[in-house]
C-alpha positions as CSV (number, residue, x, y, z in Angstrom):
1,M,0.0,0.0,0.0
2,A,2.8,2.4,0.8
3,Q,4.4,1.8,-2.6
4,L,1.1,2.7,-4.3
5,R,0.8,5.9,-2.3
6,A,4.4,6.8,-3.1
7,L,3.8,6.1,-6.8
8,R,0.7,8.3,-6.8
9,V,2.7,11.2,-5.2
10,L,5.5,10.7,-7.7
11,S,3.1,10.6,-10.6
12,H,2.0,14.1,-9.7
13,E,5.2,15.6,-8.4
14,Q,8.4,14.4,-10.1
15,P,11.2,14.3,-9.6
16,L,11.2,14.5,-5.8
17,A,14.0,14.2,-3.3
18,I,13.6,11.2,-1.1
19,G,13.1,13.5,2.0
20,A,10.4,15.4,0.2
21,L,8.7,12.2,-0.8
22,G,8.8,11.2,2.9
23,E,7.2,14.5,3.9
24,R,4.4,14.1,1.4
25,L,3.8,10.6,2.8
26,G,4.2,11.6,6.5
27,V,7.1,9.3,7.1
28,G,10.7,10.0,8.1
29,L,13.8,9.8,5.9
30,P,14.8,6.2,6.8
31,A,11.3,4.9,6.0
32,A,11.2,6.9,2.8
33,S,14.6,5.5,1.8
34,R,13.5,1.9,2.4
35,L,10.3,2.6,0.4
36,V,12.3,4.0,-2.5
37,E,14.7,1.0,-2.4
38,R,11.7,-1.3,-2.8
39,L,10.2,0.8,-5.7
40,V,13.6,0.7,-7.4
41,G,14.1,-3.0,-6.8
42,D,10.6,-3.7,-8.3
43,E,11.5,-1.4,-11.2
44,F,8.6,1.0,-10.4
45,A,10.9,4.0,-9.8
46,E,14.4,5.2,-10.6
47,R,16.8,6.9,-8.2
48,Y,19.5,9.3,-9.6
49,E,21.8,12.1,-8.5
50,D,20.4,15.6,-8.5
51,P,22.4,17.4,-11.2
52,A,22.2,20.6,-9.2
53,D,23.4,19.0,-5.9
54,R,25.2,15.7,-6.2
55,R,24.7,15.0,-2.5
56,R,20.9,14.7,-3.0
57,A,19.1,11.8,-4.6
58,L,16.0,12.3,-6.7
59,V,13.4,9.7,-7.5
60,R,10.8,9.5,-10.3
61,P,8.5,6.7,-11.6
62,T,9.7,4.5,-14.4
63,V,7.6,3.7,-17.4
64,R,6.5,0.6,-15.5
65,G,5.6,2.6,-12.5
66,Q,3.6,5.2,-14.4
67,S,1.8,2.4,-16.2
68,A,0.8,0.8,-12.9
69,I,-0.6,4.2,-11.7
70,E,-2.6,4.7,-14.9
71,A,-4.0,1.2,-14.7
72,M,-5.1,1.8,-11.1
73,Q,-6.7,5.1,-12.0
74,E,-8.6,3.5,-14.9
75,G,-9.8,0.7,-12.6
76,R,-11.0,3.2,-10.0
77,G,-13.0,5.1,-12.7
78,E,-14.7,1.8,-13.7
79,G,-15.5,1.0,-10.1
80,Q,-17.0,4.4,-9.5
81,R,-19.2,4.1,-12.6
82,R,-20.4,0.7,-11.5
83,L,-21.1,2.0,-7.9
84,L,-23.2,4.9,-9.3
85,E,-25.1,2.5,-11.5
86,L,-26.0,0.3,-8.5
87,L,-26.9,3.2,-6.3
88,A,-29.2,4.5,-9.0
89,R,-31.2,1.3,-8.9
90,L,-31.8,1.4,-5.2
91,P,-35.2,2.7,-4.0
92,E,-35.2,5.7,-1.7
93,P,-35.8,3.9,1.6
94,K,-32.8,1.7,1.0
95,L,-30.6,4.7,0.0
96,A,-31.7,6.4,3.2
97,A,-30.7,3.4,5.3
98,L,-27.4,3.2,3.5
99,R,-26.8,6.9,4.1
100,E,-27.6,6.4,7.8
101,G,-25.2,3.5,8.1
102,L,-22.4,5.3,6.3
103,E,-22.9,8.3,8.6
104,A,-22.6,6.1,11.7
105,L,-19.5,4.5,10.3
106,A,-17.9,7.9,9.6
107,A,-18.7,9.1,13.1
108,E,-17.0,6.0,14.6
109,A,-14.0,6.6,12.3
110,A,-13.8,10.3,13.4
111,R,-13.7,9.2,17.1
112,D,-10.7,7.0,16.4
113,A,-8.8,9.9,14.6
């Protein structure tokens, strides 16, 4: 899951320094470095020296990583369309019950946050 989140960030902001990626993900530099190593090892991202500051490493998605993100986004769009189709078929009393249940679930989640 962390790798997918990192790829999503990198698909919108690239290249990023590893520390900046960690900030976006809410993790420290050691965790971000391990995450980047996994992405590089799986060939979803590439790590390279910052031409402006050779002490800094930058990371960006590879073609494989970008393709994975695009496939995930396409799948999400399909899922959203399907959910809307199903919701449109529900009668109002069932929609109201679903809404009430989701509101109760959201309230419980807010208590845990």
